[in-house]
N, C-alpha and C positions, 0 to 999 in steps of 0.2 A: 527597443522592443515596442511593438504596436499592440496595445490592449484594446479589445473590442468588448462592449457590453451588449448582451442579448437580453431583451425584455419581452416576455410573452405575456399577453394580457388580452382581456376582452372588455375592459372598463375604461372608456375614454377619460372620465373625470379623474380616475386614479392615476392615469398616465400623466395628465397635466400636473397634478400635485407632485408626482414623482420627479418629473423633469425640473420643476421649480426648486424642490428641496435639495437636489443634488448639484445645483450650480455652485461654483464652477465645476464642470464635469471632470472627475478624476480619471477618466479614460480617454482614449484617442478617437474612438469611433463608437457609434450607437446604432443598434439595429432593433427595431420594434416589430414584433411579430403578433399580428392580430389573428386569433383563431376564428376567423369569419371569412365568408367568401369574398367580400369586399370590405374595406375599412369603413367604419361609421363616419357620418358627417362630422367635420371638425378635426378629425384625427391627423389629416395631412398638415393642417395648420399647426397643431401641437408639435409635430415632428420637425417642422421647418422654422419654428419660432426662434431658435438659436441660429442666427444666420451664419455665424462662424463655424458651427458644428451641427449642421442639420442631421437628423437621424434618418436612416434608411428605413422605409416602411414596407413591410411585407404582409401578405395575407394568403389565404388558401389558394387564390388564383395564381400565385407566384410559384407554387410547387411545380417543378418540371414534370411533364407528362410521364416520363420514364420512372419517376420516383413516387407517383401518386399511390402506389400499392405499398410503399415502404414507409413514407412519412405519415403517421397517423394524425388525425384531427380530433378535436373534442377532448383532448387531454394534454398533458405536459409534453408529449412527443412532438408537438408542433414546434418546439424549441429547436428541433433538428434542422428545420429550415433556416433558422437564424445562424446555427453553427456552420452550415454549408456556405451561407453568404459571407460570414465572418472570415472563414478561411480563404474564400475567393477574393476577398477584399484585402488580403495580406495580413491578417491577424496572427501574431505570435502567441498571444494568450487570449482566451475567451472567458469572460466572466458572465454568469447568468444570475439575474435578480428578478424577482417578481415585482410588479408595479406597486405593491403595498409594502416594500422594504425601504426604509428611510434612514439617512445618516443620523448619528447622534454625536454629541460633543466628544465622546471617548473614541480615540483613534481605533479603527478596525472593528467597530461595533455598529449595529443598526437596530432599528425598531421594526416591528411587524404589525400590520393592521390587526386589531383584535376583533375576531369574528364571534357572533353569538354561538353558544354551545347547545346543541350541535349546529354546524353551519346549515344555512337554509336549504342547500342542495342535498343534504343528507337526512332531512326530516321525513 
């Protein structure tokens, strides 16, 4: 069974920390979706740092023309692009995590970045 992780984010520094903390990767394939027109500088390097398991990097420019009215941007719907590519790459199971979810010593649990209350974008 091939398991693919889809990570949707817009924070390069958080992605780098995510990739480091999840080593060795407990899934077979990784797809990173940046909700931006083009990926920020340095993101391609983060995605290819693990030479044995490089992550596939996608952004808004990768949305097929015929789906631009279907796959929303600016919210969590951008993850749909990752699902589309995961299935196209042969995934039997797709797991979705945000880049601020980290493993903990307890099997099957994770931690989440604590944001100020309320989050800055809701003030």
